[in-house]
N, C-alpha and C positions, 0 to 999 in steps of 0.2 A: 801912225802911232804904233809903237812896238810894245809888246808885253814881254816881260822878263819872267821866266819860270824860276821859282825858288828851288835852288839846288839843295837836295838833302844828301849829305855825304854818306857814302856806303860804308858800312862796317866791314872790315876784312873778315874773310872766312877763318875758321879756327886753324891755327898753325898745325901742320901734320903731327908733330911730336906731342902737342897738347891733346889733339883729337885721339891719338893712339893711347896716350896715358889715361885720358878720361874714359875711354872705352874699356881698357883692360884692368886697371887697378881696382875699381869698385867690384867688378865681377870676380877677380882673383881673391879679393878680401872676403867676399861672400862665400866662395868655395872653400877657402881655408877655415873660416869660422864653422862652416857646415861639417867639414872633416874633423876638426877638433872637438866639436860637440857630439859627434856620433861614435868615434873610435872606442872610447871606453865603455859605451853603453850597448853596443851590438851583442857582445857575448854575455852580458849581464842582464840588465833590466829588460832590454828589447827582446832578448831570447826567451824571457819568461812570460811574455805577453801571449795571449791567445790571438792568433791571426786568421784572417779568412783564407779560404782555399785558393783565392786568386793572388795571394801575396807572393811576389816573385822571390827567387833566392837572393840572399844578401849581396852576392857579387854583381847583380844587375844594377843596383843603385849607383855605385861609383862610376860604372861604365856609362850609364845613361846621363848622369850629371856632368861628367867630363865633356861629353859631346854637346849637351845642352848649354853648358857654360861657354864653350867655344862659340856656339851659335849666338848666344846672348851678347857676347862681347863684339862679335862681327856685326850684329844688328845695331848695337850702340854706335860702333864706328861709322856705319853707313848713315845712321840718323844724324849723328853729329856733322857729317859731311854734307848733309842736305839742308843746312841752315840757309834760309832765304837771306839775301843781302839786305833787302829793304822791303817795306810794304806791310800791309796788314797781316799777311800770312806769317810774319815773324812771331806774333803772339801765339798763334796756333802751334808753331814749331816749339816754342818755349814750353807750352802746355804738354806737348808730346814728350819732351825731354824730362819734364817734371814727373809725368806719369811713369816714365821709364825708371826714374830714380826711386819713386815710391814702391813700385813693384819689386825692385831689387832689394830695397830695405825690408819689405815684407818677406821676401825669400830668405834674407839673412836672419830674420827673426824667427822663422818657423822652426828651424833645426834646434836651437837652444831651448825653445819653449817645449817642443815635443821630447827631445832626447835628454837634455840636461835637467830641465824642471819637471819632467815626466807629467806635464800638464796636457794630456791628450785632448781634453775638451777645449782648452784655450788654443791649442794648436789647430784644432778644426776651424775655429773662428779666424785665425791668422791665414790658413790656407784658402779658405773661402774668399777672404779679402784679397789675397794674392791672385787667385783666379780672376776675380773681377778686374783687378788692375792690369793683369797681363792682357786680357781681352780688350780693355780700354786702350792700353798702349798700342796694341795692334791696330785698332781703329784709328787712333790719332796719327800713328806713324805712316799709315797707308798713303795719306795725302802728300807726304814729303819724300818717301822712299819705299816703294812697294817691296823691294828686296828686303829691307829692314823689317818690314811687317811680316813677310812670309817666313823669315828666319825665326820668328817667335811662335809660329803655329805649332811646331812639335813641342815646344815648351808649354804652350797652353794645353795641349793634349796630355802631356805628362802631369801637369799640375791638376788637371781634371781627374786623372787616375789617382794621384796622390790624395786628392780630396775624398774620393770614394774609399780609398784604403784607410785614411785617417778616421773617417766616419765608421767604417766597419770595425776597426780596432777599438774605438770608443764604445761601440755597442757591445762588443764581445768581452770587454774588460770592465 
């Protein structure tokens, strides 16, 4: 008596161009939105705020974010390349990708809320949610690509600092 195993067809991995596009475009769009939201506000509204002693000079922010956005895009590229072909871990991978997308959306939302809307309190809510999502994304990504997870650690550290800075600015103003 022979038993025949049911064959589940494997889904192909993401094509390289699709993976690269999916990793870079959303991060680049987030960076552009952030830049457009801050440029006109730095010398005006933001300059008039009372800031804590630990507030870095303005030139630090674009340097830090350029490095962080490159690391975020590389992390996304790695995570997208770690897609399991089959099995129950596929759902976990999709959850990690969804968490990645949510944290990036929160990242994109923070700058217009803080700089364009001048809603420092609402921005604090967004940046706290962002920090939670970045940490959760690291945890979920770890299972599929530890390099992708490690690439987000400096981002989590910077968002932690940004949360503290946002809270201090809210308190002082």
